[in-house]
C-alpha positions in Angstrom: 0.0 0.0 0.0 1.4 3.4 -0.9 1.5 6.2 1.5 0.5 9.8 0.6 4.0 10.8 -0.4 4.5 7.9 -2.8 1.1 8.7 -4.3 2.1 12.3 -4.8 5.4 11.3 -6.4 3.7 8.8 -8.7 1.1 11.5 -9.7 3.9 13.9 -10.5 5.8 11.3 -12.5 2.6 10.4 -14.4 1.7 14.1 -15.2 5.3 14.9 -16.1 5.3 12.0 -18.6 2.0 13.3 -20.1 3.2 16.8 -20.5 6.5 15.6 -21.9 4.8 13.6 -24.6 2.1 16.1 -25.4 2.8 18.4 -28.3 1.8 21.6 -26.7 4.4 24.1 -28.0 2.1 25.6 -30.6 -0.7 25.8 -28.1 1.1 27.8 -25.4 0.4 31.1 -27.1 -3.0 32.3 -28.2 -3.3 33.4 -31.8 -3.2 37.2 -32.1 -7.0 37.5 -32.6 -7.9 34.6 -30.3 -8.7 30.9 -30.9 -12.4 31.5 -31.8 -11.5 34.0 -34.5 -8.6 32.0 -35.8 -10.7 28.9 -36.2 -13.7 30.8 -37.5 -11.5 32.4 -40.1 -9.8 29.1 -41.0 -13.2 27.5 -41.6 -14.4 30.5 -43.6 -17.3 31.3 -41.3 -18.5 34.8 -41.0 -19.6 36.3 -37.7 -23.2 36.1 -38.9 -22.9 32.4 -39.7 -21.1 31.4 -36.5 -23.6 33.5 -34.4 -26.4 31.6 -36.1 -24.8 28.2 -35.3 -24.5 29.4 -31.7 -28.2 30.6 -31.7 -27.0 34.0 -30.5 -27.1 37.5 -31.9 -24.3 38.9 -34.1 -23.3 41.3 -31.3 -23.0 38.4 -28.8 -20.4 36.8 -31.0 -18.5 40.0 -31.3 -18.5 40.3 -27.5 -17.5 36.6 -27.2 -14.4 37.1 -29.4 -13.5 40.3 -27.5 -14.0 38.6 -24.1 -11.6 35.8 -25.2 -8.9 38.4 -25.9 -9.6 40.2 -22.6 -9.3 36.8 -20.7 -12.8 37.2 -19.4 -14.6 34.5 -21.4 -16.2 31.7 -19.4 -15.3 28.1 -20.1 -18.9 27.3 -20.9 -19.1 30.1 -23.5 -15.8 29.0 -25.0 -17.0 25.4 -25.1 -20.2 26.4 -26.9 -18.2 28.3 -29.5 -15.9 25.3 -29.9 -18.9 22.9 -30.4 -20.5 25.3 -32.9 -17.3 24.9 -35.0 -17.1 21.1 -34.5 -14.1 21.5 -32.1 -13.4 20.3 -28.6 -12.4 22.6 -25.8 -9.3 21.3 -24.1 -8.7 23.0 -20.8 -5.3 22.4 -19.1 -2.8 23.9 -16.7 0.6 23.1 -18.3 3.6 23.4 -16.0 6.5 25.5 -17.3 8.9 22.8 -16.1 8.5 19.2 -14.8 6.5 19.0 -11.5 9.3 16.9 -10.0 11.8 19.7 -10.7 9.4 22.2 -9.1 9.1 20.1 -6.0 12.9 19.5 -5.8 13.6 23.2 -6.3 11.1 24.1 -3.5 12.8 21.5 -1.2 16.1 23.1 -2.1 14.9 26.5 -1.1 13.6 25.3 2.2 16.9 23.5 2.8 18.8 26.6 2.0 16.7 28.6 4.4 17.3 26.0 7.2 21.0 25.9 6.4 21.3 29.8 6.6 19.9 29.8 10.1 22.1 27.0 11.3 25.1 28.4 9.4 24.7 31.9 11.1 24.4 30.4 14.5 27.3 28.0 14.1 29.3 30.8 12.5 28.8 32.9 15.7 30.3 30.0 17.6 33.1 29.6 15.0 31.8 26.2 14.1 30.4 26.9 10.5 30.1 24.0 8.1 31.9 24.6 4.9 32.5 23.2 1.4 31.7 19.6 0.7 30.2 19.2 4.2 27.8 22.0 3.5 26.8 20.5 0.2 26.2 17.1 1.7 24.2 18.6 4.5 22.1 20.5 1.9 21.4 17.2 -0.1 20.6 15.4 3.2 18.1 18.2 4.1 16.5 18.1 0.6 16.0 14.3 0.9 14.5 14.7 4.4 12.1 17.4 3.2 11.1 15.3 0.2 10.4 12.3 2.4 8.2 14.4 4.6 6.6 15.7 1.4 2.9 16.8 1.2 1.7 20.3 2.0 4.6 20.9 4.4 6.6 21.6 1.4 4.6 24.7 0.6 4.4 26.2 4.1 6.4 29.4 4.4 7.9 29.3 7.9 
C-alpha cells in the first residue's frame, strides 16, 4: 500500500510524462485575434454564420471574441463556440517545467533557508560548516524534506 508521499510522487511522474509527450508548443500562445476568431476564419465562417450556429445575436459573437482576448470569457461560452465549429475545448494547466523539478527546487529553497539559520548560529560559535560538508548537508536536508513531502513543502515558515 502506498503512503501519501508515494502517491504524490507517482502522480507527479505520471503528469510529467503526459506533459513531456504532449505536443503543446504551438498551443502555449494564443493566436493574435484569439482561438475562436482564428478557427472561425480558417473555416471560412462569417460572424453572422457562427452566431447563427450558436443561436446567438451577431453582437453576442463579437463580445465573445472580445472577451476571449480580454481573458474574461467563461469556459462554458468557449465550449459552446468550440462545439459550434465542430471543435473540442481542451482545458489544461501546463507546468513550465517538470513537476518533479518544481518540488525538488522548493525542497532546495527550504533546505537553504534552514542551512542559513544554522550556518549563522554556528558561525557565531566559530563552528560553521563549509565546502563539501555544507553541500552534503544540503542534499541530506533536501532528501528529508522530500520524504516528509505533502503540503509541508509549501508552508512558508
